[in-house]
C-alpha positions in Angstrom: 179.9 105.1 126.5 183.2 104.8 124.9 184.5 104.3 121.3 187.8 103.6 119.8 189.4 106.4 117.8 192.3 105.6 115.4 194.2 108.6 114.1 196.5 107.5 111.3 197.3 104.2 113.0 197.4 105.4 116.6 194.4 104.0 118.6 192.9 105.5 121.7 189.7 105.3 123.7 187.3 108.2 123.4 184.9 108.5 126.3 183.7 112.1 126.1 182.9 114.8 123.5 185.8 116.8 124.9 188.2 113.9 124.2 186.8 113.6 120.7 187.1 117.3 120.0 190.8 117.2 121.2 191.4 114.3 118.8 189.7 116.1 115.9 191.9 119.1 116.6 195.0 116.9 116.3 193.6 115.5 113.0 193.0 119.1 111.7 196.7 119.9 112.3 197.8 117.1 109.9 198.0 117.7 106.2 196.7 114.2 105.4 195.1 111.7 107.7 193.1 108.5 108.0 190.7 108.8 111.0 188.4 106.0 112.3 185.8 106.1 115.1 184.4 102.7 116.0 181.8 101.6 118.4 183.1 98.2 119.6 180.9 95.8 121.5 182.2 92.8 123.5 181.1 90.3 120.8 181.9 92.2 117.6 182.8 95.4 115.9 179.9 97.8 115.7 179.4 100.8 113.4 182.4 102.8 112.2 183.0 106.2 110.6 186.1 106.9 108.6 187.5 110.1 107.2 190.2 110.3 104.7 191.7 113.8 104.2 194.2 115.4 102.0 194.4 119.2 102.6 191.0 120.7 101.9 189.6 117.4 100.3 187.9 115.0 102.7 185.3 112.3 102.5 183.5 110.0 104.9 182.7 106.3 104.8 180.1 104.8 107.2 180.1 101.1 108.0 177.0 99.7 109.7 179.0 97.0 111.4 176.5 94.2 111.3 175.0 93.8 107.9 178.0 94.8 105.8 176.3 97.9 104.5 178.6 100.7 103.7 178.1 104.3 102.5 180.3 107.1 101.3 179.7 110.8 101.2 178.4 112.4 98.0 179.6 116.0 97.5 179.6 117.9 94.2 178.6 115.4 91.5 179.9 117.8 88.8 183.5 117.1 90.0 185.2 114.7 87.6 188.7 114.5 89.1 190.4 112.1 91.5 192.0 112.9 94.8 194.8 110.8 96.4 194.8 109.9 100.1 197.7 108.6 102.3 196.5 105.7 104.4 198.0 104.9 107.8 199.8 101.8 106.3 201.6 104.0 103.8 199.4 103.0 100.9 198.0 105.8 98.7 194.4 105.4 97.4 192.5 107.5 94.9 188.8 108.3 95.2 186.5 110.6 93.1 186.5 114.3 94.0 182.7 114.0 93.7 182.8 112.3 97.1 184.5 115.2 98.8 182.7 117.3 101.4 184.0 120.1 103.7 186.4 119.0 106.5 184.2 120.9 109.0 181.2 118.9 107.9 183.2 115.7 108.4 184.2 116.8 111.9 180.6 117.6 112.8 179.7 114.1 111.6 182.1 112.5 114.0 180.5 114.4 116.9 177.1 113.3 115.8 178.2 109.7 115.4 179.6 109.7 119.0 176.5 111.4 120.4 174.1 108.9 118.8 176.0 105.9 119.7 177.1 105.0 116.2 174.1 106.0 114.0 174.8 107.2 110.5 175.1 111.0 110.7 172.2 113.0 109.4 172.6 116.1 107.3 175.0 114.5 104.8 174.3 113.1 101.4 175.2 109.4 101.5 175.5 106.9 98.7 175.5 103.2 99.3 178.6 101.3 98.1 
């Protein structure tokens, strides 16, 4: 099985946990990043997992791929601020800090997504968009 990983606009094929872990290590070295992992089928795009990170703040978005369902992480609901994220196209978006989860948790979710062939990672509080 292989998936496409896109780290801040640079795509590559990921065909093993080792390759994924190497890419996650590269992402960890960046102060800010946009990271996508997508299961692509011949006919259409399958499920996708996206992480936006700015320093210690990170959040995940899961796209189911077929029924347009999307979910985002839910961190500390008491947080009221916003966090800005630099996208690969140079655009800066802001999202609620209440969506932030630990970067390590995001990285474990990418491994789980790969191992399960694109299932929404368990062990994370998700909220439907």
